[in-house]
C-alpha positions as CSV (number, residue, x, y, z in Angstrom):
1,M,-104.0,-8.2,85.3
2,H,-102.7,-10.6,82.7
3,I,-101.0,-7.9,79.9
4,V,-100.6,-8.8,76.8
5,I,-97.9,-6.9,74.7
6,M,-97.0,-6.7,70.9
7,G,-93.9,-5.6,69.9
8,C,-90.8,-6.3,71.8
9,G,-88.9,-3.4,70.7
10,R,-87.6,0.0,73.3
11,V,-91.0,0.7,73.8
12,G,-92.7,-2.8,74.3
13,S,-89.5,-4.2,76.3
14,A,-89.6,-1.0,78.8
15,L,-93.5,-1.4,78.9
16,A,-93.5,-5.3,80.0
17,R,-90.6,-4.6,82.7
18,A,-92.3,-1.7,83.9
19,L,-95.8,-3.7,84.2
20,E,-93.9,-6.8,85.6
21,K,-92.7,-4.2,88.1
22,Q,-96.0,-3.3,89.6
23,G,-97.2,-7.0,89.9
24,H,-99.1,-7.9,86.4
25,S,-98.3,-11.1,84.2
26,V,-97.5,-10.3,81.6
27,A,-96.8,-12.0,77.6
28,V,-94.5,-10.6,74.9
29,V,-95.0,-10.9,71.3
30,D,-92.7,-10.6,68.8
31,Q,-91.8,-12.0,65.3
32,D,-88.0,-11.9,66.1
33,P,-86.8,-14.0,69.0
34,T,-83.6,-12.4,69.4
35,S,-85.9,-9.1,70.3
36,F,-86.2,-10.9,73.5
37,R,-83.1,-10.2,74.7
38,R,-84.6,-6.7,75.5
39,L,-86.6,-8.1,78.5
40,G,-83.2,-8.9,80.3
41,A,-82.7,-12.1,82.4
42,G,-85.1,-11.0,85.5
43,F,-88.3,-10.9,83.1
44,N,-90.3,-13.6,84.2
45,G,-93.2,-13.7,82.2
46,R,-94.0,-14.9,78.9
47,R,-91.9,-15.1,75.7
48,V,-94.0,-15.9,72.5
49,T,-92.6,-15.8,68.7
50,G,-94.6,-15.4,66.3
51,V,-97.4,-12.7,64.6
52,G,-98.7,-10.2,66.9
53,F,-102.4,-10.4,64.9
54,D,-102.4,-14.3,64.6
55,Q,-105.4,-15.9,67.2
56,D,-103.2,-18.6,67.4
57,T,-100.1,-16.5,68.6
58,L,-102.2,-14.6,71.1
59,K,-104.1,-17.3,72.6
60,E,-100.6,-18.6,73.3
61,A,-100.1,-15.3,74.9
62,G,-102.8,-15.6,76.9
63,I,-105.0,-13.2,75.5
64,E,-108.3,-15.0,76.5
65,E,-107.4,-14.3,79.9
66,A,-105.8,-10.7,79.7
67,G,-107.1,-7.4,81.1
68,A,-105.2,-5.0,78.6
69,F,-103.6,-5.3,75.7
70,A,-100.9,-3.3,74.0
71,A,-99.7,-3.1,69.9
72,V,-96.4,-1.2,69.9
73,S,-94.8,-3.0,67.5
74,S,-93.1,-0.5,64.6
75,G,-95.6,-1.1,62.0
76,D,-99.2,0.8,61.9
77,N,-100.7,-1.7,60.3
78,S,-99.7,-4.4,62.6
79,N,-100.5,-2.6,65.5
80,I,-104.4,-1.1,64.3
81,I,-105.1,-5.1,63.4
82,A,-103.4,-6.8,66.5
83,A,-105.4,-3.9,68.5
84,R,-109.0,-4.8,66.6
85,V,-108.5,-8.5,67.0
86,A,-107.5,-8.1,70.6
87,R,-110.8,-5.9,71.2
88,E,-113.2,-7.7,68.6
89,N,-112.2,-11.4,68.6
90,F,-111.5,-11.8,71.6
91,G,-113.0,-9.1,74.1
92,V,-110.1,-7.6,75.7
93,E,-111.7,-4.2,77.5
94,N,-108.5,-2.0,77.3
95,V,-106.4,-2.2,74.0
96,A,-103.9,0.9,73.3
97,A,-102.1,0.8,70.0
98,R,-98.8,3.0,68.7
99,I,-99.6,4.4,65.7
100,Y,-96.6,6.7,63.9
101,D,-99.0,8.6,61.8
102,P,-100.9,11.1,63.2
103,R,-103.6,11.3,60.7
104,R,-104.4,7.7,60.7
105,A,-104.3,8.0,64.5
106,E,-107.3,10.3,64.8
107,V,-109.1,8.0,61.9
108,Y,-108.7,4.9,64.6
109,Q,-109.3,6.7,67.5
110,R,-113.2,7.7,65.9
111,L,-113.3,3.5,65.7
112,G,-112.9,3.1,69.5
113,I,-109.2,2.2,69.6
114,P,-107.3,4.2,71.9
115,T,-104.1,5.2,69.9
116,V,-101.1,7.0,71.1
117,A,-99.8,8.9,67.5
118,T,-96.0,8.6,68.2
119,V,-95.3,11.5,65.8
120,R,-97.7,14.1,67.4
121,W,-96.7,12.8,70.7
122,T,-92.8,13.7,70.3
123,A,-93.3,16.7,68.5
124,D,-95.6,18.2,71.3
125,Q,-92.9,17.1,73.9
126,M,-90.4,19.0,71.7
127,L,-93.1,22.2,71.4
128,R,-92.9,22.1,75.4
129,R,-89.0,21.9,75.8
130,L,-88.9,24.6,73.0
131,L,-92.0,27.2,73.0
132,P,-92.9,26.1,76.9
133,S,-95.6,29.5,76.7
134,G,-97.4,28.4,73.6
135,S,-97.4,24.6,73.3
136,E,-100.7,22.4,73.4
137,P,-102.1,21.8,77.0
138,L,-101.1,18.3,77.9
139,W,-104.9,17.1,78.7
140,Q,-108.2,19.0,78.4
141,D,-111.7,18.3,79.3
142,P,-113.7,18.5,75.8
143,S,-115.2,21.6,76.3
144,G,-111.5,22.6,76.1
145,A,-112.4,24.9,78.9
146,V,-110.2,23.2,81.6
147,Q,-106.6,22.4,80.6
148,L,-103.9,20.5,82.4
149,A,-100.3,22.6,81.2
150,E,-96.9,22.6,81.8
151,V,-96.1,26.7,82.4
152,A,-92.6,27.6,82.6
153,Y,-91.3,29.8,85.5
154,N,-88.6,32.2,86.8
155,P,-85.7,30.8,88.3
156,E,-86.2,32.9,90.9
157,W,-89.1,30.3,92.2
158,V,-86.7,28.1,92.7
159,G,-86.4,27.8,96.9
160,H,-89.9,28.8,97.2
161,R,-93.0,26.8,98.2
162,L,-95.3,25.7,95.5
163,S,-98.0,27.4,97.6
164,A,-96.3,30.8,96.7
165,L,-96.5,30.0,93.5
166,E,-100.3,28.8,93.5
167,E,-100.8,32.1,95.5
168,A,-99.4,34.4,93.0
169,S,-100.9,33.2,90.0
170,G,-104.2,32.2,91.7
171,T,-104.2,27.9,89.6
172,R,-103.6,25.1,91.4
173,V,-100.2,22.9,90.9
174,A,-101.4,19.6,89.7
175,F,-98.0,17.8,89.9
176,L,-94.3,18.6,89.6
177,T,-92.0,16.3,87.3
178,R,-88.9,16.4,89.4
179,L,-86.0,13.9,88.2
180,G,-88.1,12.4,85.6
181,E,-90.5,11.1,88.3
182,G,-94.0,12.7,89.4
183,V,-94.6,14.1,92.2
184,L,-97.7,15.3,94.3
185,P,-97.1,18.2,95.9
186,S,-97.7,19.1,99.7
187,S,-98.1,22.6,101.5
188,Q,-94.8,22.7,102.4
189,M,-92.7,21.9,99.1
190,V,-90.4,23.9,97.5
191,V,-90.0,24.3,94.2
192,Q,-86.3,22.9,93.1
193,E,-83.5,23.7,90.1
194,G,-85.3,21.7,87.5
195,D,-88.9,20.9,88.3
196,L,-91.6,21.1,85.7
197,V,-94.7,22.5,87.2
198,H,-97.9,21.2,85.5
199,V,-101.0,23.1,87.0
200,M,-105.0,22.4,86.2
201,L,-106.4,25.5,85.1
202,R,-109.1,27.5,83.3
203,R,-108.0,27.6,79.2
204,A,-108.5,31.8,79.7
205,D,-106.8,32.3,82.2
206,L,-103.6,30.7,80.7
207,T,-101.9,33.9,79.7
208,T,-102.4,35.2,83.3
209,V,-100.8,32.1,84.7
210,E,-97.7,32.2,82.6
211,A,-97.3,36.0,83.1
212,A,-97.3,35.0,86.9
213,F,-95.2,31.8,87.1
214,A,-92.7,34.3,84.4
215,R,-92.7,37.3,86.9
216,G,-90.9,35.6,89.9
217,P,-91.4,36.3,93.8
218,E,-90.3,39.3,94.5
219,Q,-92.1,41.3,92.0
220,E,-95.2,39.8,93.7
221,G,-94.4,40.4,97.2
222,H,-93.0,37.2,98.5
């Protein structure tokens, strides 16, 4: 897939390198040509200097053959305008915009422009680190009945199989974050120090699952 990214700051450059590493062709648009230095010498995609919502600039970046567009500049207005131009003028199917103001993000989300509200996301991530038992879910279905949540666990679970943790809590581990990377669990996998455990559960069971994770294996008879 060809992907156009508006904004070559830390997020845009990291996104461009990651997408290229996955085999996609990438074009990055930024008004400041010196920002392309963040891409590194190994980046083989297009570097287009210009305003990210200008149609001629977008055409130079290959927007007409693009399957996705990401607006991740430092300006909310520029990001949402560029996202709408990509969606409405060029028919790009997969479009996302980074928005700093969470109130704006909600408005644009309702207008059909997927947004990443930077401030809210960062605040939620901090809450999950500071208050792991009371934070917002990572994901929930539209009804709110089923959630994906990171659940804090007693350090005594380290060295025990995930299957024992699942049995004790009556839930299912969806994935782990281990050394900064997502890992799908296997039947023989054990909890390692530093693992973040993400479980899929019913909202009504969250308190029970948190309690089981907090008790530790010995109290559960494992």
